C-alpha positions as CSV (number, residue, x, y, z in Angstrom):
1,M,104.8,78.5,112.0
2,A,106.8,81.5,113.1
3,N,108.9,83.5,110.7
4,P,111.9,81.3,109.9
5,R,114.1,84.2,109.0
6,A,113.4,86.7,111.8
7,D,113.6,86.6,115.6
8,Y,110.4,88.0,117.0
9,S,111.0,91.5,118.4
10,P,108.2,93.9,119.4
11,I,109.3,97.3,118.2
12,F,108.6,99.3,121.4
13,H,110.6,96.8,123.4
14,R,113.8,97.3,121.6
15,E,116.8,99.4,122.5
16,P,116.6,102.8,120.8
17,I,118.7,103.3,117.7
18,H,119.4,106.8,116.3
19,L,120.0,108.1,112.8
20,P,122.8,110.6,112.0
21,N,122.2,114.1,113.4
22,N,119.3,112.7,115.4
23,A,117.0,112.5,112.4
24,R,113.8,110.7,113.2
25,V,113.0,109.1,109.9
26,A,115.2,107.9,107.0
27,V,113.3,108.1,103.7
28,W,114.4,105.5,101.2
29,P,113.2,106.2,97.6
30,V,113.2,103.1,95.4
31,I,112.6,103.0,91.7
32,N,112.0,99.6,90.2
33,V,113.5,99.5,86.7
34,E,112.5,96.3,85.0
35,E,112.7,94.6,81.6
36,W,109.8,92.5,80.4
37,D,110.4,89.9,77.7
38,I,108.0,90.5,74.8
39,N,108.3,86.8,73.9
40,E,106.7,85.8,77.2
41,P,103.4,86.6,79.0
42,M,103.6,90.1,80.5
43,A,104.7,90.5,84.1
44,R,101.5,92.5,84.8
45,R,98.5,93.7,82.7
46,V,96.6,96.9,82.6
47,L,94.4,95.9,79.7
48,P,92.8,92.4,79.5
49,T,92.7,90.7,76.2
50,P,89.3,90.3,74.5
51,Q,87.9,86.8,75.0
52,G,90.3,86.3,77.9
53,V,92.9,84.6,75.8
54,E,96.7,84.9,76.5
55,I,98.5,86.4,73.5
56,I,102.2,86.7,72.6
57,P,103.2,89.3,71.7
58,D,101.0,91.2,74.1
59,V,101.5,94.6,72.4
60,P,99.2,96.9,74.5
61,N,100.6,95.7,77.9
62,F,104.2,95.7,76.6
63,G,103.6,99.2,75.4
64,W,102.3,100.2,78.9
65,F,105.5,98.9,80.4
66,D,107.7,100.4,77.7
67,Y,106.3,103.8,78.2
68,G,107.9,103.7,81.7
69,L,111.4,103.3,80.3
70,R,110.9,105.8,77.5
71,I,109.1,108.5,79.4
72,G,108.1,107.7,83.0
73,F,111.6,106.9,84.4
74,W,112.9,110.2,83.1
75,R,110.1,112.2,84.7
76,M,110.8,110.6,88.0
77,K,114.5,111.1,87.7
78,R,113.9,114.8,87.0
79,V,111.8,115.1,90.1
80,L,114.5,113.5,92.3
81,D,117.3,115.4,90.6
82,N,115.5,118.7,91.2
83,H,115.3,117.9,94.9
84,S,118.9,116.6,95.0
85,I,117.6,113.3,96.3
86,R,119.4,110.0,95.3
87,A,117.3,106.9,94.7
88,T,118.1,103.2,94.9
89,V,117.3,101.6,91.6
90,S,115.9,98.1,91.9
91,L,117.4,96.9,88.7
92,N,116.8,93.9,86.4
93,A,120.4,93.4,85.3
94,S,119.4,92.9,81.7
95,V,118.6,96.7,81.6
96,C,122.3,97.3,81.6
97,Q,122.4,95.7,78.1
98,S,119.0,96.8,76.7
99,Y,118.6,100.3,78.1
100,P,122.1,101.3,79.2
101,Q,121.4,105.0,79.2
102,I,119.1,104.5,82.2
103,V,121.8,103.0,84.2
104,T,124.5,105.4,83.1
105,E,122.6,108.5,83.9
106,S,121.4,107.1,87.2
107,L,125.1,106.5,88.2
108,E,125.9,110.0,87.1
109,S,123.3,111.2,89.7
110,G,124.9,109.1,92.4
111,W,122.1,106.5,92.6
112,E,122.6,103.0,93.9
113,M,122.0,99.9,91.9
114,M,120.3,97.1,93.7
115,G,119.9,93.6,92.2
116,H,116.4,92.7,91.0
117,S,117.2,89.5,89.3
118,F,118.3,89.4,85.6
119,I,114.9,89.9,84.0
120,Q,111.4,90.5,85.5
121,R,110.6,86.9,86.3
122,V,110.1,85.4,89.8
123,I,113.1,83.5,91.0
124,N,110.9,80.4,91.7
125,K,110.6,80.0,87.9
126,E,114.3,80.2,87.2
127,P,115.8,76.7,86.3
128,D,118.9,77.5,88.4
129,E,118.4,80.1,91.1
130,R,122.1,80.5,92.0
131,A,123.1,80.9,88.4
132,T,120.5,83.7,87.9
133,I,121.6,85.5,91.1
134,R,125.2,85.2,90.0
135,K,124.5,86.4,86.5
136,T,122.6,89.4,87.9
137,I,125.4,90.4,90.2
138,Q,128.1,89.9,87.6
139,T,126.2,91.9,84.9
140,I,125.7,94.9,87.2
141,K,129.3,94.7,88.3
142,D,130.6,94.5,84.8
143,F,128.6,97.6,83.7
144,T,128.9,99.8,86.8
145,G,132.2,98.7,88.2
146,T,130.6,97.8,91.5
147,A,128.7,94.7,92.6
148,P,125.3,95.4,94.1
149,R,125.1,95.1,97.8
150,G,121.3,94.7,98.0
151,W,118.7,92.5,96.5
152,M,114.9,92.6,95.8
153,G,113.3,89.6,94.2
154,P,110.8,90.2,91.3
155,G,107.5,90.3,93.0
156,L,109.4,90.1,96.3
157,A,109.5,86.4,95.7
158,E,112.0,84.0,97.2
159,T,112.5,80.3,97.6
160,F,113.4,78.8,101.0
161,D,117.0,78.9,100.0
162,T,117.2,82.4,98.5
163,P,118.7,84.4,101.5
164,D,121.5,81.9,102.0
165,I,122.3,81.9,98.3
166,L,122.3,85.7,98.2
167,A,124.7,85.9,101.2
168,D,126.9,83.2,99.7
169,E,127.2,85.3,96.5
170,G,128.1,88.5,98.4
171,I,124.8,90.3,98.8
172,E,124.6,92.1,102.1
173,Y,121.0,93.2,102.4
174,V,117.6,92.1,101.1
175,C,114.2,93.9,101.2
176,D,111.7,91.2,100.3
177,W,110.1,90.7,103.7
178,C,108.3,94.0,104.3
179,N,107.7,93.2,108.0
180,D,109.4,95.9,110.0
181,D,110.1,99.7,110.2
182,Q,113.7,99.1,111.2
183,P,116.5,96.9,109.8
184,Y,117.2,93.5,111.4
185,P,119.7,90.6,111.0
186,M,118.1,87.7,109.2
187,I,118.3,84.1,110.5
188,M,120.6,82.2,108.3
189,K,120.8,78.4,107.7
190,N,124.6,78.7,107.4
191,P,125.9,80.4,110.6
192,S,128.8,81.9,108.6
193,H,126.4,83.9,106.5
194,S,125.2,87.4,107.3
195,L,122.3,89.2,105.7
196,T,120.3,92.3,106.8
197,S,116.7,92.9,106.1
198,I,116.1,96.6,105.1
199,P,112.4,97.8,105.4
200,Y,110.8,97.9,102.0
201,T,107.0,98.5,101.6
202,V,103.9,97.1,100.0
203,E,101.9,100.1,101.6
204,L,103.7,103.0,99.9
205,N,104.1,101.1,96.7
206,D,102.3,102.1,93.5
207,I,101.5,98.6,92.3
208,P,99.1,97.7,95.2
209,I,97.8,101.3,95.4
210,Y,97.0,101.9,91.8
211,I,97.0,98.6,90.0
212,D,95.5,96.3,92.6
213,Q,93.4,98.8,94.7
214,H,92.6,101.2,91.9
215,H,93.0,104.4,93.9
216,R,92.9,107.9,92.4
217,S,96.2,109.6,91.5
218,P,96.6,111.6,94.7
219,E,96.6,108.4,96.9
220,L,100.4,107.8,97.0
221,F,101.0,111.3,98.2
222,E,98.2,111.4,100.7
223,R,99.1,107.9,102.1
224,T,102.8,108.8,102.3
225,K,102.0,111.9,104.4
226,D,99.8,109.9,106.9
227,H,102.3,107.0,107.0
228,F,105.2,109.5,107.6
229,L,103.5,111.3,110.5
230,T,103.2,108.2,112.5
231,L,106.8,107.2,111.9
232,Y,107.9,110.8,112.6
233,E,106.2,110.7,116.0
234,E,107.7,107.3,116.9
235,G,111.1,108.4,115.6
236,K,111.5,110.7,118.6
237,E,112.2,107.6,120.6
238,S,114.0,105.4,118.0
239,A,114.8,105.7,114.3
240,R,112.3,104.6,111.6
241,I,112.8,103.7,107.9
242,M,110.2,104.7,105.3
243,A,110.6,103.3,101.8
244,V,108.6,104.9,98.9
245,S,108.5,102.4,96.0
246,V,107.5,103.3,92.5
247,H,107.6,101.9,89.0
248,P,108.2,104.1,85.9
249,Y,105.2,102.8,84.0
250,I,102.8,103.6,86.9
251,T,104.0,106.7,88.8
252,G,105.8,108.2,85.8
253,V,102.6,108.9,83.9
254,P,101.3,112.5,83.5
255,H,98.4,112.3,85.9
256,R,100.5,110.9,88.8
257,I,104.0,112.6,88.5
258,N,103.0,115.8,90.2
259,Y,101.9,113.9,93.3
260,Y,105.3,112.1,93.3
261,N,106.9,115.5,93.3
262,Q,104.7,116.7,96.2
263,I,105.9,113.8,98.4
264,F,109.4,115.2,98.4
265,E,108.3,118.8,98.7
266,Y,106.4,117.8,101.8
267,L,109.1,115.7,103.4
268,K,111.9,118.2,102.8
269,Q,110.0,120.6,105.1
270,F,111.2,118.5,108.1
271,D,114.8,119.2,109.3
272,D,115.0,115.9,111.2
273,V,114.4,113.7,108.1
274,V,117.3,112.2,106.1
275,F,117.2,110.7,102.6
276,M,119.3,107.6,102.2
277,T,120.1,104.8,99.8
278,G,119.8,101.2,100.8
279,S,123.5,100.8,101.3
280,E,123.6,103.9,103.4
281,I,120.9,102.5,105.6
282,L,122.8,99.3,105.9
283,D,126.0,101.0,106.9
284,W,124.3,103.2,109.4
285,Y,122.5,100.2,111.0
286,K,125.7,98.2,111.3
287,S,127.4,101.1,112.9
288,V,124.8,101.4,115.7
289,T,124.1,97.8,116.5
């Protein structure tokens, strides 16, 4: 069956759209800041348990994740702050309560908070999807003073109802679909709803690159360059969006952080590239369509 949430639109058949100051590519840095419940199986594993059994607490894999919040996040934030680039934080709302300094200092740097459910658990496993979405939005709003405008499901997971529930609860953009290089309006079941898909990525994403595909540390930098050059050439005709997605426990380790820094050193050489948050991309797209 065709995509139930997107009208089919070949990219070179569309009317051109243009970024501010005729930039060709908007780069969207996303940092996924998650909380894993030590009382449950870990969201991901770097080290298998001997004999293949599932253990709780899973100390080595919890420690792997926890390193990201204690160390890795702060390395990545220093990189972006040094480049004066603002990120969008894909945020488990529980982090506001468990690791508030991460959220506070991100806000001080002008970063955007995007809803990433309440804790790192796929929405399909939640007993009440709407209640979880509502709790996520309210927790972030209570802590930051502003409700999140965007949403990413843990693992990019949705039910068949998620987009309409999100729109009904005030979310304006979602980035689960990873099927375009430009934003587009999603097809909604309720005609009064409006939701925009913003281009996220599973290609410039450290989980597939390092955890699933087991590439060497330079891969994210090298792949980003190659990916960018294609979008940059196409961007002469019509704007392109390039997300770079990372997780503190993966890219924030010592043998990868330098390559993350090199991504932004490289991209900043191009005058017709702009760095934007998810909400800035949304506002621009709505202004030109």
